[in-house]
VMD Tcl script that draws the C-alpha trace (Angstrom):
set ca {
  {-157.21 -61.77 -152.86}
  {-154.22 -59.77 -151.70}
  {-154.60 -56.01 -151.95}
  {-151.99 -53.60 -153.25}
  {-148.97 -52.64 -151.17}
  {-149.25 -49.44 -149.15}
  {-145.72 -48.56 -150.18}
  {-142.88 -49.78 -152.39}
  {-139.44 -48.32 -151.87}
  {-135.84 -49.03 -152.81}
  {-133.59 -49.24 -149.76}
  {-129.99 -50.00 -150.67}
  {-129.98 -53.25 -152.66}
  {-133.50 -54.28 -151.60}
  {-137.06 -53.45 -152.50}
  {-139.13 -52.82 -149.37}
  {-142.85 -53.58 -149.53}
  {-145.29 -52.50 -146.83}
  {-148.66 -54.26 -146.94}
  {-152.01 -52.93 -145.67}
  {-151.95 -55.42 -142.77}
  {-148.66 -53.89 -141.53}
  {-146.39 -56.69 -142.75}
  {-143.16 -55.62 -144.41}
  {-141.01 -57.60 -146.82}
  {-137.49 -56.77 -147.96}
  {-136.59 -58.37 -151.27}
  {-133.01 -58.49 -152.52}
  {-133.15 -57.16 -156.08}
  {-131.24 -60.15 -157.47}
  {-133.81 -62.46 -155.81}
  {-136.70 -60.62 -157.49}
  {-134.97 -60.88 -160.87}
  {-134.27 -64.60 -160.43}
  {-137.90 -65.25 -159.42}
  {-139.46 -63.27 -162.28}
  {-142.66 -65.04 -163.36}
  {-141.98 -64.19 -167.01}
  {-142.00 -66.68 -169.87}
  {-138.32 -65.83 -170.35}
  {-137.57 -67.25 -166.90}
  {-140.11 -70.03 -166.43}
  {-141.30 -70.75 -169.98}
  {-144.86 -71.12 -171.14}
  {-147.00 -74.07 -172.15}
  {-148.77 -74.50 -175.47}
  {-152.28 -75.95 -175.75}
  {-150.82 -79.47 -175.70}
  {-148.99 -78.80 -172.45}
  {-145.49 -78.70 -173.95}
  {-143.16 -76.26 -172.23}
  {-141.44 -73.71 -174.49}
  {-138.65 -71.40 -173.41}
  {-137.62 -70.69 -169.89}
  {-133.99 -70.45 -168.96}
  {-134.45 -72.20 -165.64}
  {-132.63 -71.21 -162.49}
  {-130.07 -68.49 -163.00}
  {-128.09 -66.02 -160.96}
  {-128.38 -62.32 -161.60}
  {-125.43 -60.96 -159.68}
  {-125.34 -57.19 -159.67}
  {-128.78 -56.76 -161.29}
  {-130.83 -54.02 -159.67}
  {-134.40 -52.77 -159.82}
  {-134.53 -49.48 -161.72}
  {-138.26 -48.86 -161.45}
  {-141.72 -50.39 -161.39}
  {-145.25 -49.87 -162.61}
  {-148.52 -51.05 -161.17}
  {-150.50 -53.38 -163.43}
  {-154.22 -52.89 -162.96}
  {-155.18 -53.45 -159.35}
  {-153.46 -56.81 -158.99}
  {-149.74 -56.68 -159.75}
  {-146.43 -54.85 -160.10}
  {-144.07 -55.02 -163.09}
  {-140.48 -54.39 -162.05}
  {-137.85 -53.00 -164.40}
  {-134.32 -54.33 -163.97}
  {-130.90 -52.97 -164.88}
  {-130.31 -55.87 -167.32}
  {-133.28 -54.70 -169.42}
  {-135.74 -57.32 -168.15}
  {-139.23 -55.91 -167.66}
  {-141.73 -58.56 -168.68}
  {-142.43 -60.33 -165.37}
  {-145.73 -59.41 -163.77}
  {-145.65 -60.03 -160.02}
  {-149.19 -60.38 -158.71}
  {-149.65 -59.13 -155.17}
  {-150.39 -62.71 -154.09}
  {-147.13 -63.90 -155.71}
  {-145.17 -61.13 -153.95}
  {-146.69 -62.17 -150.61}
  {-145.70 -65.78 -151.36}
  {-142.14 -64.68 -152.14}
  {-142.13 -62.74 -148.89}
  {-142.98 -65.94 -147.02}
  {-140.05 -67.69 -148.72}
  {-137.48 -65.14 -147.57}
  {-139.03 -64.61 -144.14}
}
mol new
graphics top color blue
foreach p $ca { graphics top sphere $p radius 0.5 }
foreach p [lrange $ca 0 end-1] q [lrange $ca 1 end] { graphics top cylinder $p $q radius 0.2 }
display resetview
C-alpha cells in the first residue's frame, strides 16, 4: 500500500507531489484531468459487466487544478477549473501515473 504524499503543491501549471520515500512527481494539470478515474471519464460497469457512461479519451486544454481534498487515508480528490471534482485518485494510482510521465 502506498502511503500519503508528504506534500502536494501547485507550481505553475503542474501539481508537485513529494512522497515519503523522497520521490517527486510533477503532473501537468491537464494530464490529471484527462486521467481522472471518475465514472464520467472511464464509465462504470453494472452487475452484468456492461459499461455505462465514460466519455473516453479527451483533451482538457486550459483546465487547471483549483484545489484538492484528502479522502480517508488512501486518496486525493482534485477539483478542476471546469467544475470536475468526482475523480478519486488513490495514492497507488497517483504513483502509477507518476511512472507514466517519468
